C-alpha positions as CSV (number, residue, x, y, z in Angstrom):
1,M,33.8,32.2,-31.3
2,P,33.4,28.5,-31.7
3,Q,34.7,28.0,-28.1
4,K,32.3,30.6,-26.9
5,K,29.3,28.8,-28.5
6,S,30.5,25.6,-26.9
7,Q,30.7,27.1,-23.4
8,T,27.1,28.5,-24.0
9,S,25.8,25.1,-25.1
10,L,27.5,23.5,-21.9
11,I,25.8,26.0,-19.6
12,R,22.4,25.4,-21.3
13,L,22.8,21.6,-20.9
14,L,23.8,22.0,-17.3
15,A,20.8,24.3,-16.6
16,L,18.5,21.8,-18.3
17,G,19.9,18.9,-16.3
18,V,19.4,20.9,-13.1
19,F,15.8,21.9,-14.1
20,A,15.1,18.3,-14.9
21,A,16.4,17.2,-11.7
22,F,14.4,19.7,-9.7
23,F,11.2,18.8,-11.7
24,A,11.7,15.1,-11.0
25,T,12.4,15.6,-7.3
26,T,9.3,17.9,-7.0
27,I,7.1,15.4,-8.6
28,R,8.5,12.5,-6.3
29,V,8.3,14.6,-3.0
30,L,4.9,16.3,-3.7
31,L,2.9,14.5,-6.1
32,F,3.8,10.7,-6.7
33,G,5.9,8.1,-5.2
34,L,7.0,4.7,-6.4
35,Y,7.3,1.8,-4.1
36,V,8.2,-1.8,-4.5
37,V,6.2,-4.5,-2.6
38,P,8.5,-6.6,-0.6
39,S,6.1,-9.0,1.1
40,S,2.9,-11.0,0.5
41,S,0.9,-9.2,3.2
42,M,-1.5,-7.7,0.7
43,A,-1.9,-10.6,-1.6
44,P,-3.8,-11.3,-3.7
45,T,-4.3,-7.5,-4.3
46,L,-0.6,-6.8,-4.4
47,L,2.2,-9.3,-5.0
48,I,5.9,-9.4,-4.2
49,G,7.7,-7.5,-7.1
50,D,4.8,-5.1,-7.8
51,Y,6.0,-1.5,-8.2
52,I,3.2,0.7,-7.1
53,V,2.3,4.4,-7.6
54,A,1.1,6.3,-4.8
55,S,-0.5,9.8,-4.9
56,K,0.9,11.9,-2.2
57,Y,-1.3,14.8,-2.5
58,T,-4.6,12.8,-2.0
59,Y,-4.3,12.9,1.9
60,G,-2.5,16.2,2.1
61,Y,1.0,16.7,3.9
62,G,2.3,16.8,7.3
63,G,3.9,14.7,9.9
64,V,6.6,11.8,9.5
65,G,4.7,10.5,6.4
66,S,5.5,13.6,4.2
67,F,8.6,15.3,3.0
68,G,10.7,12.3,4.2
69,G,9.9,13.3,7.7
70,F,11.9,16.3,7.7
71,V,9.1,18.8,7.8
72,N,6.6,18.3,10.6
73,L,3.6,20.5,10.2
74,E,1.3,21.3,13.1
75,N,-1.8,20.7,11.0
76,R,-2.0,18.5,8.0
77,M,-2.1,20.8,4.9
78,G,-4.5,20.0,2.0
79,G,-6.0,16.8,0.8
80,S,-8.9,14.9,2.4
81,P,-9.1,12.0,5.0
82,P,-8.8,8.5,3.7
83,Q,-12.0,6.5,2.9
84,R,-12.8,3.0,4.1
85,G,-11.2,0.5,1.6
86,D,-8.4,2.7,0.5
87,V,-5.0,1.0,0.1
88,V,-2.6,3.3,1.7
89,V,1.1,3.9,1.9
90,F,2.4,4.9,5.3
91,K,5.3,5.0,7.8
92,S,5.3,2.3,10.4
93,P,4.5,3.8,13.8
94,A,7.2,1.4,15.2
95,D,10.0,3.5,13.9
96,N,8.4,6.2,11.9
97,R,10.7,5.3,8.8
98,T,9.6,1.7,7.5
99,T,7.3,2.1,4.5
100,M,4.3,-0.2,4.6
101,V,1.1,-0.6,2.6
102,K,-2.3,-1.8,4.0
103,R,-6.0,-1.4,3.6
104,V,-8.0,1.2,5.6
105,I,-10.8,-0.8,7.5
106,G,-11.6,1.4,10.5
107,L,-12.2,5.2,10.3
108,P,-12.2,7.5,13.4
109,G,-15.0,6.5,15.6
110,D,-15.5,3.1,14.1
111,K,-15.6,0.0,16.4
112,V,-13.5,-2.9,14.9
113,Q,-13.3,-6.7,15.9
114,I,-12.2,-9.9,14.3
115,Y,-13.7,-13.0,15.8
116,R,-13.0,-16.4,14.4
117,S,-11.6,-14.7,11.2
118,E,-14.8,-12.7,10.6
119,L,-14.6,-9.0,10.5
120,Y,-17.1,-7.0,12.6
121,L,-17.4,-3.4,11.9
122,N,-19.7,-1.2,14.4
123,G,-21.2,-4.4,15.7
124,E,-22.2,-5.8,12.3
125,I,-20.4,-8.6,10.5
126,V,-18.8,-7.7,7.1
127,K,-20.3,-9.9,4.4
128,R,-17.8,-12.1,2.5
129,E,-18.2,-14.8,-0.1
130,Q,-15.7,-17.7,-0.8
131,L,-14.3,-18.0,-4.2
132,P,-14.3,-21.5,-5.7
133,Q,-10.5,-21.4,-6.0
134,P,-8.0,-19.0,-4.7
135,L,-6.7,-16.4,-7.3
136,S,-3.5,-17.4,-9.1
137,F,-1.3,-15.4,-11.7
138,P,0.6,-16.4,-14.8
139,G,4.1,-16.9,-14.1
140,D,3.7,-17.4,-10.3
141,D,3.5,-20.4,-8.2
142,E,-0.1,-21.8,-7.7
143,P,-1.5,-21.0,-4.2
144,S,-1.1,-24.0,-1.7
145,A,-4.0,-26.1,-0.9
146,D,-4.6,-24.5,2.5
147,I,-5.3,-21.0,1.0
148,V,-8.8,-19.7,0.8
149,D,-9.8,-16.5,-0.9
150,Y,-12.9,-14.5,-0.1
151,I,-14.5,-11.4,-1.6
152,E,-15.0,-9.0,1.2
153,Y,-17.7,-6.4,1.1
154,L,-16.8,-3.4,3.3
155,P,-19.5,-0.8,3.6
156,D,-19.6,2.2,1.1
157,T,-16.6,0.9,-1.2
158,N,-15.8,-1.5,-3.8
159,P,-15.4,-5.2,-2.9
160,H,-12.0,-6.7,-2.7
161,V,-10.3,-10.1,-2.2
162,I,-8.8,-11.1,1.1
163,R,-6.8,-14.5,1.6
164,L,-7.0,-16.6,4.7
165,I,-5.0,-19.9,5.6
166,R,-7.6,-22.6,6.2
167,E,-6.4,-24.1,9.3
168,L,-5.9,-20.7,10.9
169,E,-9.2,-19.2,10.2
170,D,-10.5,-19.8,13.8
171,E,-7.4,-19.7,15.7
172,G,-4.7,-17.3,16.8
173,T,-4.5,-13.8,17.9
174,L,-4.8,-12.4,14.4
175,N,-8.1,-13.9,13.9
176,N,-9.5,-13.1,17.4
177,T,-9.1,-9.6,18.7
178,D,-10.7,-7.3,21.3
179,E,-13.2,-4.7,20.0
180,I,-11.2,-1.5,19.3
181,T,-12.7,1.9,19.0
182,V,-10.6,3.9,16.5
183,P,-9.8,7.3,18.1
184,P,-9.8,10.7,16.3
185,H,-6.9,11.1,13.7
186,F,-6.2,7.4,13.6
187,Y,-7.0,4.6,11.3
188,F,-7.3,0.7,11.6
189,L,-5.6,-1.0,8.8
190,L,-5.3,-4.6,7.7
191,G,-3.5,-6.6,5.0
192,D,-5.6,-8.4,2.6
193,N,-3.4,-11.5,3.3
194,R,-5.1,-11.8,6.8
195,D,-3.0,-14.5,8.2
196,R,0.4,-13.2,6.8
197,S,0.3,-9.4,7.7
198,D,1.6,-7.4,10.6
199,D,-1.0,-4.5,10.9
200,S,-3.2,-2.8,13.3
201,R,-3.8,-6.1,15.0
202,V,-0.1,-6.3,16.2
203,S,1.5,-4.1,18.8
204,D,4.4,-3.3,16.5
205,V,2.0,-1.5,14.2
206,G,-1.3,-0.7,15.9
207,L,-3.5,2.0,15.0
208,V,-1.9,4.4,12.4
209,P,-2.0,8.1,13.1
210,E,-2.9,10.3,10.1
211,D,0.5,11.9,10.4
212,N,2.1,8.8,9.2
213,L,0.1,8.6,6.0
214,T,2.2,9.0,2.9
215,G,-0.3,8.5,0.0
216,R,-3.0,6.4,-1.6
217,A,-1.8,3.5,-3.7
218,E,-3.1,4.1,-7.2
219,M,-1.7,1.6,-9.6
220,T,0.7,-1.2,-10.4
221,F,3.2,0.6,-12.6
222,F,5.5,-2.4,-13.1
223,S,5.5,-5.9,-11.9
224,M,8.1,-8.8,-11.9
225,S,8.1,-12.2,-10.5
226,K,10.1,-12.6,-7.2
227,D,13.0,-14.4,-9.1
228,A,14.0,-11.3,-11.1
229,R,14.8,-7.6,-10.7
230,I,13.7,-4.6,-12.6
231,W,17.2,-4.0,-14.1
232,E,17.6,-7.6,-15.2
233,V,16.3,-6.9,-18.8
234,S,17.2,-10.3,-20.1
235,K,14.6,-11.9,-17.7
236,W,11.8,-9.7,-18.6
237,N,10.3,-12.0,-21.2
238,W,9.4,-14.7,-18.7
239,A,9.5,-12.8,-15.4
240,M,7.4,-9.7,-16.3
241,R,3.7,-9.8,-15.3
242,W,2.4,-7.9,-18.2
243,H,-1.2,-8.2,-17.1
244,R,-0.5,-6.1,-14.1
245,L,1.2,-3.2,-15.8
246,F,-0.7,0.1,-15.2
247,A,-3.5,-1.8,-13.3
248,K,-5.6,0.3,-11.0
249,I,-5.5,-0.8,-7.3
250,M,-8.8,-1.5,-5.8
């Protein structure tokens, strides 16, 4: 009798493990994804070492951006289109595999141009205001003297901070583009760290099709300085960015 009870307990434990694994996989595939930020292209909004949570259901499902690219639906299922100002997670059009995160600037039908680092949307310059000093964060290196931060006011959304390099503000292909009309089912995306971002201004990324969208970045779940890793618990005391835990991404 004790042996039979032991076998029953083992079966129940295995069943519980299978159910837990199925439940966790379902959440990760259908509802939320956890991503680590590997570069400074979205600074100061997102920092290297931020672990961000993205809602996968917000924009619906379909294409290479959903289900690991294994299920390609003819029409996107559920959700709603991205809004201007959303920070989105997507698969790079260059290879349909690399995960990237940028901000939605141009919606289908919009005309977008950057001239001398100023953003123009549908022929109107997007208002921005320079901050007295670039943003800095406890435990991280202070921004260099050539960094300039601005509050940018996109239409119909909350303001956000962008970062430029002073000596590059009026120069280079990233800060001087042709006017681009965004076609249906595509989006023009930019990194907030404008001079250090591969985004819709470069040919390797270009305009991003809606099929490549994975989800909307919602919050910073965890954040460690670039000198530590999440599993290095002994370093948490000095490497953890406590002020960024569970912070909403705007």
